Every structure is written in structure tokens, then in C-alpha cells.
C-alpha positions as CSV (number, residue, x, y, z in Angstrom):
1,M,-0.5,-81.1,-29.7
2,K,-2.7,-84.1,-29.0
3,L,-5.8,-84.4,-31.2
4,K,-9.0,-85.5,-29.5
5,H,-10.7,-86.6,-32.7
6,P,-8.2,-87.6,-35.3
7,T,-11.0,-89.5,-37.2
8,I,-12.6,-86.1,-38.0
9,L,-9.3,-85.0,-39.7
10,I,-9.1,-88.2,-41.6
11,A,-12.7,-87.8,-42.9
12,I,-12.0,-84.2,-43.9
13,A,-8.8,-85.3,-45.7
14,L,-10.7,-88.0,-47.5
15,L,-13.5,-85.6,-48.5
16,A,-11.0,-83.1,-49.8
17,S,-9.2,-85.7,-51.9
18,H,-12.5,-87.0,-53.3
19,T,-13.4,-83.4,-54.3
20,C,-10.1,-83.1,-56.1
21,W,-10.5,-86.5,-57.7
22,A,-14.0,-85.6,-58.9
23,S,-12.7,-82.5,-60.6
24,D,-9.8,-84.4,-62.2
25,D,-12.3,-87.1,-63.2
26,G,-14.5,-84.5,-64.8
27,A,-11.6,-83.1,-66.9
28,A,-10.6,-86.6,-67.9
29,L,-14.1,-87.5,-68.9
30,Y,-14.5,-84.3,-70.8
31,K,-11.3,-85.0,-72.7
32,K,-12.4,-88.6,-73.5
33,K,-16.1,-88.1,-74.2
34,C,-16.7,-84.4,-75.2
35,A,-13.6,-82.6,-76.5
36,G,-13.7,-84.3,-79.9
37,C,-16.8,-82.4,-80.8
38,H,-17.0,-79.6,-78.3
39,G,-13.3,-78.6,-78.4
40,S,-10.6,-79.1,-75.9
41,N,-11.5,-75.9,-74.1
42,G,-15.2,-76.0,-74.7
43,E,-15.0,-73.6,-77.6
44,G,-17.3,-75.7,-79.8
45,K,-16.8,-76.7,-83.4
46,P,-19.2,-74.9,-85.8
47,A,-18.2,-77.1,-88.7
48,M,-19.6,-80.1,-86.8
49,K,-22.5,-78.0,-85.5
50,A,-21.3,-78.8,-82.0
51,P,-22.0,-75.8,-79.7
52,A,-19.6,-74.2,-77.3
53,L,-19.9,-75.4,-73.8
54,K,-17.7,-72.7,-72.3
55,G,-19.9,-70.2,-70.5
56,T,-23.0,-72.3,-71.0
57,A,-26.2,-71.0,-69.5
58,L,-27.2,-74.5,-68.6
59,Q,-27.2,-75.4,-65.0
60,A,-25.1,-78.4,-63.8
61,S,-28.2,-80.5,-63.2
62,Q,-29.4,-79.9,-66.8
63,I,-26.0,-81.0,-68.1
64,V,-26.2,-84.1,-65.9
65,D,-29.6,-84.9,-67.4
66,H,-28.4,-84.3,-70.9
67,V,-25.4,-86.6,-70.4
68,T,-27.2,-89.4,-68.6
69,K,-30.6,-89.3,-70.3
70,G,-30.1,-87.5,-73.6
71,E,-32.8,-85.6,-75.5
72,A,-34.8,-87.2,-78.3
73,A,-34.6,-84.0,-80.4
74,S,-30.8,-83.9,-80.3
75,K,-28.5,-85.5,-82.8
76,P,-26.3,-88.4,-81.7
77,P,-24.7,-89.0,-79.2
78,H,-27.0,-86.7,-77.3
79,N,-30.3,-88.2,-78.5
80,K,-29.8,-90.7,-75.6
81,G,-27.6,-91.0,-72.6
82,I,-23.9,-91.4,-73.2
83,T,-22.9,-95.0,-72.7
84,G,-20.6,-95.8,-69.8
85,V,-21.1,-92.6,-67.8
86,T,-22.5,-93.0,-64.3
87,E,-24.5,-90.3,-62.5
88,E,-21.5,-89.5,-60.3
89,Q,-19.3,-89.1,-63.4
90,A,-21.9,-87.0,-65.1
91,K,-21.9,-84.7,-62.1
92,A,-18.1,-84.4,-62.2
93,L,-18.3,-83.7,-65.9
94,A,-21.0,-81.1,-65.4
95,D,-19.0,-79.3,-62.7
96,Y,-16.0,-79.3,-65.1
97,V,-18.0,-77.9,-68.0
98,K,-19.4,-75.2,-65.6
99,S,-15.8,-74.3,-64.7
100,L,-14.8,-73.6,-68.3
101,K,-14.3,-69.9,-68.8
């Protein structure tokens, strides 16, 4: 079978691999930046007053804002944006948090 547009298949393959990478990146970022307080499975840590993230009612965009901009009324580290996390990484992280069940 001869393909008329192999570049389309290459683009689809690259997009699919990027989606997998973003998911993996979100899990890795969660483990590095969030799990210490919010638990390895998003279960939260009441002794630290860190809420569960598993099953959160927050939308992904709200999580992105919380991670990148912070909230003045929150305790550190969420009173300001988390250092070293880009917008794209925050989106991957938010998607990962939303996947926790």
C-alpha cells in the first residue's frame, strides 16, 4: 500500500507521542512538586492540612491558575505560583490531577 500523504501520519504520530509525554510529564511533576504534601495518590495529608486532590471539583483551568499564579489567601507554596513550572507543565499537571480517581 502506497501512502499519498505520509507527512500526515508522521504528524499524527508526533501528536500522539506528545500527548503521552504530557501525561507522563504531569505524573512526574506531581510526584516531584505535589505528592510530598498531597499524597502519592492525591489522598491528601490532614496532619499537614493539605487537602486531597483526588476527585477535586476544581476544573483543570483553575488548577493551572493555582499552580502558576497562586492565591494570596493560601498558605505556602500556593500563596504564589510554584517556581519553575511553566504554563504547559501546569496544564499537564492539572490533567494528571483530574485523572486521579
